[in-house]
C-alpha positions in Angstrom: 72.4 -11.0 -131.6 69.8 -9.9 -129.5 67.1 -7.8 -131.0 66.3 -4.5 -129.9 63.0 -5.7 -128.6 64.7 -8.5 -126.5 67.2 -6.0 -125.2 64.4 -3.5 -124.1 62.4 -6.4 -122.5 65.5 -7.5 -120.5 66.0 -3.7 -119.4 62.3 -3.6 -118.5 62.6 -6.8 -116.3 65.6 -5.4 -114.6 64.0 -1.9 -113.9 60.9 -3.9 -112.7 63.0 -5.9 -110.3 65.0 -2.8 -109.1 61.4 -1.1 -108.2 60.2 -4.2 -106.6 63.3 -4.3 -104.4 63.2 -0.6 -103.6 59.6 -1.0 -103.0 60.2 -3.8 -100.7 62.9 -2.0 -98.9 60.5 1.0 -98.5 57.9 -1.3 -97.2 60.2 -2.9 -94.7 61.4 0.7 -93.5 57.7 1.8 -93.2 56.9 -1.5 -91.3 60.0 -1.2 -88.9 58.9 2.7 -88.3 55.2 1.6 -87.7 56.2 -1.1 -85.3 58.5 1.3 -83.5 55.6 3.7 -83.3 53.4 1.2 -82.3 55.7 0.0 -79.4 56.3 3.4 -78.2 52.6 4.1 -78.2 52.0 1.0 -76.3 54.9 2.0 -73.9 53.6 5.3 -73.4 50.0 4.0 -72.7 51.3 1.4 -70.1 53.3 4.3 -68.5 50.1 6.3 -68.5 48.2 3.6 -67.1 50.9 2.9 -64.3 50.6 6.6 -63.6 46.9 6.3 -63.4 47.1 3.3 -61.2 49.9 5.1 -58.9 47.5 8.3 -58.7 44.6 6.0 -58.1 46.5 4.4 -55.2 47.6 7.7 -53.8 44.2 9.0 -53.8 42.9 5.9 -51.8 45.8 6.3 -49.4 45.2 10.0 -48.8 41.5 9.3 -48.4 42.4 6.5 -45.8 44.9 8.9 -44.0 42.3 11.7 -44.0 39.6 9.5 -42.7 42.1 8.0 -40.1 42.8 11.7 -39.2 39.3 12.9 -38.9 38.6 9.7 -36.8 41.6 10.5 -34.4 40.5 14.1 -34.1 36.6 12.9 -33.5 38.0 10.7 -30.7 40.2 13.4 -29.2 37.1 15.9 -29.4 35.1 13.1 -27.7 37.6 12.8 -24.8 37.7 16.5 -24.3 33.9 16.6 -24.1 34.1 14.1 -21.6 36.7 15.9 -19.5 34.5 19.1 -19.9 31.4 17.3 -18.6 33.5 15.9 -15.8 34.8 19.4 -14.7 31.7 20.9 -14.9 30.2 18.2 -12.6 33.1 18.8 -10.0 32.5 22.4 -10.4 28.8 21.8 -9.5 29.9 19.7 -6.4 32.4 22.7 -5.5 29.7 25.4 -5.7 27.2 23.0 -3.6 30.1 22.7 -1.0 30.7 26.2 -0.9 26.9 27.0 -0.4 27.0 24.6 2.5 30.1 26.0 4.0 28.2 29.7 3.8 25.2 28.2 5.3 27.1 26.7 8.2 29.1 30.2 8.7 25.8 32.1 8.7 24.4 29.7 11.3 27.5 29.9 13.4 27.3 33.8 13.2 23.7 33.8 14.2 24.4 31.6 17.2 27.3 33.7 18.5 25.1 36.9 17.9 22.2 35.2 19.8 24.6 34.2 22.6 26.1 37.7 23.0 22.5 39.2 22.9 22.8 40.9 19.6 20.2 38.9 17.5 17.4 40.9 15.9 15.0 39.2 18.0 15.1 41.8 21.0 13.3 44.8 21.0 15.4 47.7 21.4 18.5 45.1 21.5 21.9 46.2 22.1 22.0 48.1 19.0 20.8 51.6 18.6 17.8 50.9 16.9 19.2 50.6 13.4 18.7 47.3 11.5 22.1 46.2 10.6 23.1 43.6 7.8 25.3 41.0 9.4 25.8 38.7 6.5 29.2 37.2 5.7 30.2 38.3 2.1 33.2 37.6 0.1 36.0 40.1 0.5 36.4 42.0 -2.6 
C-alpha cells in the first residue's frame, strides 16, 4: 500500500494540475476578452477616423460650395454694376438730348417773338414797359 506521503504527493500533483488548468482557462478567457476589447477599440477608432474623414470631406465640400456661391454673387454684382454704369451713361445722353431740345425750343420761341415784334430788343416794344419772362419751363 501506498504510504501516506505518496498519497499526499499524488493529491498535491492533482491539485497543481487542476490549478494550472483553471489558470490556463482563466488566461484564455482573459486573452479572449482582451482581444475582443482590442477589436472593439480598433473598430471604434476606425469608425471615428472614418467620421473624421467624412467630416473633413464635408467641410471641404462646403468650403468649395461657399467659394462657388461667393464667386457667383461677385459675378452677378459685377454684371449689375455694368448695367448701372450703362444706365447712367444712357441717362447722361438723355439729359444732353433734353438740353438740346430745350435750347431749340427757346430759339424757336425767340424767333417767333422777334417775327411778331415782341422781342425785348425794341425800346417801348409791344408790351407795357414791363420786362416779361418768356422762358419755357416744365409744367408742374
